[in-house]
GUMARTI-859889 format. One line per 3 residues: number of its first residue (from 1); for each residue x, z, y of N, C-alpha, C. Coordinates in steps of 0.1 Angstrom, whole numbers, plus 5000, padded with zeros to 4 digits. Layout:
N
NUM) X,Z,Y,X,Z,Y,X,Z,Y | ...;
//
This chain:
105
1) 5138,4960,5019,5127,4951,5012,5129,4950,4998 | 5142,4959,4993,5143,4956,4980,5131,4967,4974 | 5134,4977,4979,5120,4986,4978,5105,4981,4974;
4) 5105,4974,4987,5090,4965,4987,5090,4959,4975 | 5098,4952,4970,5099,4941,4961,5096,4948,4947 | 5106,4958,4944,5107,4967,4930,5091,4973,4929;
7) 5084,4977,4941,5070,4979,4940,5061,4970,4932 | 5060,4959,4934,5058,4947,4929,5059,4948,4916 | 5069,4950,4908,5072,4949,4896,5068,4963,4893;
10) 5067,4976,4899,5060,4987,4888,5044,4984,4890 | 5037,4982,4899,5027,4976,4898,5023,4966,4887 | 5029,4956,4883,5022,4946,4873,5028,4954,4863;
13) 5041,4963,4855,5043,4962,4847,5040,4979,4842 | 5039,4984,4849,5031,5001,4848,5015,5003,4849 | 5007,5002,4838,4994,5001,4842,4988,5018,4849;
16) 4998,5028,4843,4994,5040,4857,4995,5035,4866 | 5007,5034,4872,5008,5030,4885,4999,5021,4891 | 4996,5010,4887,4984,5005,4892,4972,5010,4894;
19) 4967,5019,4880,4958,5025,4882,4957,5037,4897 | 4966,5041,4895,4966,5050,4909,4964,5042,4924 | 4972,5029,4923,4973,5020,4931,4955,5015,4938;
22) 4954,5009,4922,4936,5008,4927,4928,5022,4932 | 4933,5033,4927,4922,5041,4929,4923,5048,4947 | 4935,5046,4949,4935,5048,4964,4928,5036,4969;
25) 4932,5024,4969,4922,5013,4974,4906,5013,4973 | 4903,5020,4963,4888,5023,4962,4882,5034,4965 | 4891,5045,4966,4885,5060,4966,4895,5065,4981;
28) 4906,5067,4985,4908,5069,4993,4904,5060,5007 | 4908,5046,5007,4904,5037,5019,4887,5037,5017 | 4883,5039,5034,4870,5031,5033,4871,5018,5033;
31) 4857,5011,5036,4856,4997,5038,4863,4992,5051 | 4865,5001,5062,4869,4994,5076,4884,4996,5075 | 4888,5004,5067,4901,5004,5063,4910,4999,5056;
34) 4904,4993,5043,4906,4983,5038,4908,4968,5045 | 4897,4970,5051,4897,4955,5062,4907,4955,5070 | 4912,4964,5075,4926,4965,5083,4938,4961,5079;
37) 4941,4958,5063,4950,4959,5053,4945,4940,5053 | 4934,4936,5048,4930,4925,5047,4933,4914,5060 | 4929,4918,5069,4934,4915,5080,4946,4910,5088;
40) 4955,4923,5083,4967,4919,5085,4978,4913,5073 | 4970,4909,5064,4976,4904,5053,4970,4888,5056 | 4963,4887,5057,4954,4874,5061,4965,4866,5071;
43) 4970,4878,5083,4979,4870,5096,4988,4867,5089 | 4992,4874,5080,5006,4867,5071,5006,4859,5059 | 4996,4851,5060,4992,4840,5048,4989,4842,5037;
46) 4987,4861,5034,4981,4860,5024,4964,4855,5019 | 4962,4856,5010,4947,4851,5006,4939,4867,5004 | 4933,4867,5017,4923,4884,5017,4913,4882,5006;
49) 4911,4873,4998,4899,4874,4988,4905,4877,4976 | 4919,4876,4977,4925,4881,4960,4922,4896,4960 | 4915,4903,4954,4916,4919,4957,4929,4925,4950;
52) 4933,4920,4938,4949,4923,4934,4958,4922,4939 | 4956,4909,4948,4971,4911,4958,4968,4920,4970 | 4958,4920,4977,4955,4933,4987,4958,4942,4979;
55) 4956,4948,4968,4958,4961,4964,4978,4961,4959 | 4980,4951,4956,4995,4952,4953,5002,4952,4967 | 4997,4941,4975,5006,4944,4990,5005,4955,5001;
58) 4992,4963,4999,4988,4972,5005,4999,4985,5001 | 5000,4985,4987,5006,4997,4984,5025,4989,4984 | 5028,4979,4983,5044,4977,4983,5047,4981,5003;
61) 5035,4973,5012,5037,4980,5027,5036,4993,5029 | 5028,4999,5023,5027,5014,5027,5035,5023,5023 | 5039,5023,5012,5047,5030,5005,5059,5029,5005;
64) 5066,5018,5004,5078,5012,4998,5082,5001,5010 | 5076,5001,5022,5085,4996,5032,5092,5003,5043 | 5101,5012,5043,5105,5022,5052,5110,5014,5064;
67) 5114,5001,5069,5113,4999,5079,5109,4993,5091 | 5106,5001,5101,5093,4998,5108,5096,4986,5112 | 5104,4980,5114,5106,4964,5115,5095,4958,5113;
70) 5098,4962,5099,5088,4949,5086,5073,4955,5087 | 5069,4967,5085,5057,4973,5087,5059,4986,5095 | 5052,4989,5104,5045,4999,5111,5030,5000,5114;
73) 5024,5012,5120,5011,5016,5121,5004,5004,5135 | 5015,5000,5144,5009,4990,5155,5004,4977,5148 | 5011,4976,5134,5009,4963,5131,4993,4963,5125;
76) 4989,4973,5124,4978,4976,5115,4964,4979,5128 | 4969,4985,5139,4962,4988,5150,4958,5002,5149 | 4967,5011,5143,4962,5027,5140,4977,5035,5146;
79) 4975,5047,5149,4983,5055,5151,4990,5060,5141 | 5001,5064,5142,5015,5070,5134,5007,5081,5124 | 4998,5088,5131,4992,5102,5119,4982,5095,5112;
82) 4975,5084,5117,4967,5075,5105,4973,5071,5095 | 4984,5064,5098,4996,5055,5087,5001,5069,5078 | 5004,5079,5082,5010,5093,5077,4997,5098,5067;
85) 4987,5098,5071,4978,5106,5064,4975,5096,5051 | 4974,5080,5055,4968,5071,5044,4984,5075,5032 | 4997,5077,5037,5009,5075,5029,5007,5089,5020;
88) 5002,5100,5027,5003,5115,5018,4988,5112,5009 | 4979,5103,5009,4970,5104,5007,4970,5097,4992 | 4981,5082,4990,4982,5077,4983,4991,5085,4972;
91) 5001,5096,4977,5008,5099,4966,4998,5113,4960 | 4987,5114,4966,4976,5124,4958,4967,5122,4948 | 4965,5109,4952,4959,5097,4936,4963,5103,4926;
94) 4973,5109,4923,4978,5106,4909,4987,5100,4908 | 4995,5099,4915,5010,5090,4909,5016,5093,4899 | 5016,5087,4887,5022,5087,4877,5040,5091,4874;
97) 5043,5102,4867,5055,5104,4871,5066,5095,4865 | 5074,5095,4875,5084,5084,4876,5079,5073,4883 | 5068,5071,4890,5065,5059,4895,5070,5060,4913;
100) 5075,5073,4914,5076,5082,4928,5086,5075,4936 | 5094,5062,4931,5109,5060,4932,5107,5050,4943 | 5113,5054,4956,5111,5045,4970,5102,5049,4975;
103) 5091,5058,4973,5077,5063,4981,5084,5069,4993 | 5078,5064,5003,5079,5072,5017,5076,5084,5017 | 5080,5094,5022,5078,5110,5025,5070,5112,5036;
//
């Protein structure tokens, strides 16, 4: 969980990292894919109408929550392959130097 929480710090203190997270959210995910994350987060009492929160929590879950007991593909209702695809795409959107600390591989 420390990696997950650390990533929130990166999101708010590194404009280059935050820009990459937004790029992933808006360009790598489609509307229906973003909705999967919104639904999951809303089920955990997050405000699905808060776009910044959705982007920030998605990056933390997707890339910085390695324990499958805390987050996994079944939680979103997708295959392991689909989740792995998103993780790979996240890293391809132009991650800034030094922002990959803890990124799932």
